[in-house]
C-alpha positions in Angstrom: 0.0 0.0 0.0 1.6 3.4 -1.0 1.8 6.0 1.7 3.7 9.2 2.6 5.5 10.0 5.8 4.3 12.8 8.1 5.9 12.2 11.5 6.6 9.5 14.1 6.9 9.5 17.9 8.7 6.3 19.0 6.9 3.5 17.2 3.7 5.6 16.5 3.8 6.6 12.9 1.6 9.2 11.2 1.3 8.9 7.4 -0.9 9.9 4.5 -2.8 7.4 2.3 -4.6 8.3 -1.0 -7.2 5.5 -0.3 -9.0 4.3 2.8 -7.2 1.5 4.6 -9.4 -1.6 4.7 -7.6 -3.6 7.4 -5.5 -3.1 10.5 -2.4 -5.0 9.4 -0.8 -2.9 6.7 2.3 -3.4 4.5 3.3 0.1 3.6 5.5 1.3 0.7 6.4 4.5 2.6 7.7 7.7 0.9 10.0 9.3 3.4 11.1 12.3 1.3 14.3 11.0 -0.3 13.5 7.3 -0.8 10.9 4.7 -0.3 11.0 2.1 2.5 8.9 -0.9 3.4 7.1 -0.9 6.8 4.6 -3.2 8.6 2.1 -1.1 10.6 -0.8 -2.0 12.9 -3.4 0.7 12.1 -5.0 2.5 15.0 -7.0 5.3 13.4 -7.6 7.0 10.0 -9.5 10.2 9.2 -10.4 11.7 5.8 -9.3 15.2 4.9 -11.0 17.8 2.8 -8.9 16.8 -0.2 -10.0 13.1 0.0 -6.8 11.7 1.4 -6.6 9.9 4.7 -4.3 10.8 7.6 -3.5 7.6 9.5 -1.8 6.6 12.7 -0.4 3.2 13.5 2.2 1.3 15.5 5.3 0.3 13.4 5.8 -3.5 13.7 8.7 -3.7 11.3 10.8 -1.2 9.3 11.3 1.6 11.9 15.1 1.2 11.8 15.1 1.9 8.0 13.6 5.4 8.4 16.9 7.3 8.8 16.4 11.1 8.8 12.9 11.0 7.2 11.4 14.1 5.6 7.8 15.1 4.8 7.4 14.6 1.0 6.4 17.8 -0.9 3.1 16.2 -2.0 1.8 16.1 1.6 3.5 19.2 3.0 0.0 20.7 3.4 -0.7 18.2 6.2 2.5 18.9 8.1 2.0 20.6 11.4 3.8 23.9 11.7 2.2 24.8 15.1 2.7 22.9 18.3 -0.5 21.9 20.0 -1.5 22.1 23.7 -4.3 20.1 25.4 -7.1 22.6 26.3 -10.7 22.0 27.2 -12.4 25.3 26.2 -15.9 26.2 25.2 -16.6 27.1 21.6 -19.9 28.8 20.5 -21.3 29.2 17.0 -24.6 28.9 15.2 -22.8 26.6 12.8 -21.9 24.1 15.5 -24.3 21.2 16.5 -26.4 22.5 19.4 -24.5 25.8 19.0 -21.5 24.6 21.1 -18.5 22.3 21.4 -15.5 21.6 23.6 -11.9 21.9 22.3 -9.5 19.0 22.6 -6.3 20.9 21.9 -5.2 24.4 20.7 -2.4 26.0 18.7 -1.9 29.4 17.1 -2.8 27.9 13.8 -5.7 25.7 14.6 -8.1 24.0 16.9 -9.4 20.5 17.5 -13.0 20.3 18.6 -15.2 17.5 20.0 -18.7 17.9 18.6 -22.0 16.0 18.7 -22.5 15.8 15.0 -20.4 15.7 11.8 -18.9 18.8 10.2 -18.2 18.9 6.4 -14.5 19.1 5.6 -13.8 22.2 3.5 -16.6 24.2 5.1 -15.8 27.6 6.8 -17.4 28.6 10.1 -17.1 31.4 12.6 -16.8 30.5 16.3 -16.3 32.3 19.6 -13.7 30.6 21.8 -13.9 31.3 25.6 -10.3 31.3 27.0 -11.6 31.6 30.5 -9.5 34.7 31.2 -11.2 37.1 33.6 -12.5 40.2 31.7 -11.7 38.7 28.3 -14.5 38.4 25.8 -14.7 35.2 23.8 -12.2 35.3 20.9 -13.8 35.5 17.4 -12.2 32.9 15.1 -12.8 32.1 11.4 -12.0 28.4 10.9 -11.8 25.9 8.0 -12.8 22.3 8.6 -9.8 20.2 7.6 -11.0 16.8 8.7 -13.8 15.1 10.7 -13.6 11.7 12.4 -16.3 9.7 14.3 -15.2 8.8 17.9 -17.8 6.7 19.6 -21.1 8.7 19.7 -19.2 12.0 19.0 -17.0 13.5 16.4 -13.5 15.0 16.5 -13.0 17.9 14.1 -9.7 19.5 13.0 -10.0 23.2 12.3 -7.5 25.6 10.7 -7.7 29.3 11.5 -8.3 31.7 8.5 -7.4 35.4 8.4 -7.3 36.2 12.1 -7.4 39.7 13.3 -3.9 41.0 14.2 -4.4 41.0 18.0 -5.6 37.3 18.1 -2.4 35.3 17.3 -0.3 37.0 20.1 -3.1 36.4 22.6 -3.4 32.7 21.6 0.4 32.3 21.8 0.7 33.8 25.3 -2.3 31.7 26.4 -0.7 28.5 25.1 2.6 29.4 26.8 0.7 29.8 30.1 -1.1 26.4 29.6 2.3 24.8 29.1 3.7 26.5 32.2 6.3 28.5 30.4 4.6 32.0 30.6 2.4 34.2 32.7 -1.4 34.3 32.3 -2.2 36.7 29.5 -3.8 40.0 30.1 -7.3 40.4 28.6 -7.7 42.1 25.3 -11.1 43.7 24.9 -11.6 44.3 21.2 -14.5 46.7 21.9 -12.9 48.6 24.8 -12.1 51.6 22.6 -15.8 52.1 21.6 -17.3 55.4 22.7 -20.9 56.3 22.3 -21.8 60.0 21.8 -24.1 61.7 24.3 -27.0 63.8 22.9 -26.2 67.5 22.6 -28.2 69.8 24.8 -30.8 70.9 22.3 -34.6 70.6 22.8 -35.2 70.2 19.0 -32.6 67.5 18.4 -33.7 63.8 18.3 -32.5 61.7 21.3 -29.4 59.6 20.9 -30.1 55.9 20.0 -29.7 53.4 22.8 -26.1 52.1 23.2 -24.6 49.4 25.3 -23.7 45.7 25.0 -25.4 42.3 24.9 -24.0 40.6 28.0 -26.0 37.3 27.7 -28.0 35.5 25.0 -29.9 32.2 25.5 -32.1 30.4 22.9 -34.3 27.4 23.7 -37.7 26.0 22.6 -38.4 28.9 20.3 -37.7 31.6 22.8 -34.7 34.0 23.0 -33.7 35.8 26.1 -31.2 38.7 26.2 -29.5 40.7 28.9 -28.8 44.3 27.8 -26.4 46.6 29.6 -27.0 50.2 28.5 -24.1 52.6 28.7 -26.1 54.9 31.0 -26.4 52.1 33.6 -29.7 50.3 33.1 -29.8 46.6 32.7 -32.7 45.0 30.9 -33.9 41.4 30.3 -35.7 41.1 27.0 -37.7 38.0 26.0 -38.8 37.1 22.5 -41.4 34.4 22.1 -42.6 32.3 19.1 -39.3 33.0 17.3 -39.2 32.4 13.5 -35.7 33.6 12.7 -32.7 34.1 15.1 -29.3 35.2 13.9 -26.4 35.8 16.2 -23.4 37.5 14.7 -21.6 38.7 17.9 -18.7 36.4 17.2 -18.1 38.4 13.9 -19.3 41.9 14.7 -18.7 42.2 18.5 -21.2 42.5 21.4 -21.5 46.3 21.6 -24.6 47.9 20.0 -25.0 51.5 19.0 -28.6 51.4 17.9 -31.5 49.1 18.5 -34.7 49.1 16.5 -37.3 48.7 19.3 -40.1 47.2 17.1 -41.0 47.3 13.4 -43.1 45.2 11.1 -40.8 42.9 9.2 -41.5 43.7 5.5 -39.4 40.8 4.4 -41.3 38.3 6.5 -44.7 39.8 5.9 -44.1 39.5 2.1 -43.0 35.9 2.5 -46.1 35.1 4.6 -48.4 36.4 1.7 -47.2 33.7 -0.6 -47.3 30.8 1.8 -50.1 28.3 1.4 -52.2 29.4 4.4 -55.7 30.5 4.9 -56.3 34.2 3.9 -58.4 34.5 7.0 -55.4 33.8 9.2 -53.6 36.9 10.3 -49.8 36.4 10.2 -48.3 39.3 12.3 -44.6 39.2 12.7 -42.1 41.5 14.5 -38.5 42.3 13.6 -35.8 43.3 16.1 -32.2 44.2 15.3 -29.2 45.5 17.3 -26.6 47.4 15.2 -23.0 48.3 15.9 -21.3 51.6 15.0 -20.7 50.3 11.4 -24.4 49.7 11.2 -23.8 46.0 11.0 -26.4 43.7 12.7 -24.9 41.9 15.7 -28.2 40.1 16.5 -31.5 39.8 14.8 -34.8 38.3 15.8 -38.1 37.8 13.9 -41.0 36.6 16.0 -44.8 36.4 16.2 -45.1 38.4 19.5 -43.9 41.8 20.7 -40.8 41.6 22.9 -41.2 41.7 26.7 -38.9 44.1 28.6 -38.0 43.7 32.3 -35.8 46.2 34.1 -33.3 44.4 36.2 -31.4 47.4 37.6 -31.6 51.2 37.4 -29.0 53.5 35.9 -27.3 56.4 37.7 -29.2 59.7 37.4 
């Protein structure tokens, strides 16, 4: 069976195969970069990549002594790890993840391994928020590409590669990884939105009041109901409940949690137009409401379309 060398640790060999291994006992014709050697391997695991190849691991039974100064062949350089990984059990959140959440297995400055409850498609791109459990540190927004996905019992292990990270994220991940390894101090929090400032209304009786501004400090979604905790810049904290939710879109991982404007309540023209062409009785009134929270770039950080008006509860008063 032809294969290409990736790495080995003692007798544990990692290699790439163009086809799926069909048995545990393998006789490999292994390309080690400068020559080809024979090796007998007892296969332990194999996972398919986005390119259709299989990354395999197995115990070398015979042939290890022939691998003198092996190198990764050029054809499989794309699979070579350039970033050391550290074991880390961290919470990842994303609407693209099964049940909106997952736990990490390990972490590097170049990628992440996740444990999920359902399969993710290799080659797909998703945006997640990773909680580093650093006090006062917001979850870190990450754009990731799914490289491979492998079933493990009733769950799945997924390999993710980071894509186009914001400049402040790699140094934070590097210092966090050094702290996990015991070689560095715990990193200081980096608040991406800490420079945001919201203008106060100018003292004019004829000028329109400034839009509400603040941050979404908590969002929960279950059984068709969304609950938000809003912290306004002037001090009030509200709980907002949306019932009979039809559409829920959460882009905080991409756009941040601070809002500069909130549309209290409007009839959703998009949803109302859609309802008119649905095969329902004309006597049935379909009333829907549309809520959005916008940041300073007027990008929507959270959007809800529901059948009922939102319910507001004041949790704490602001300072006069």
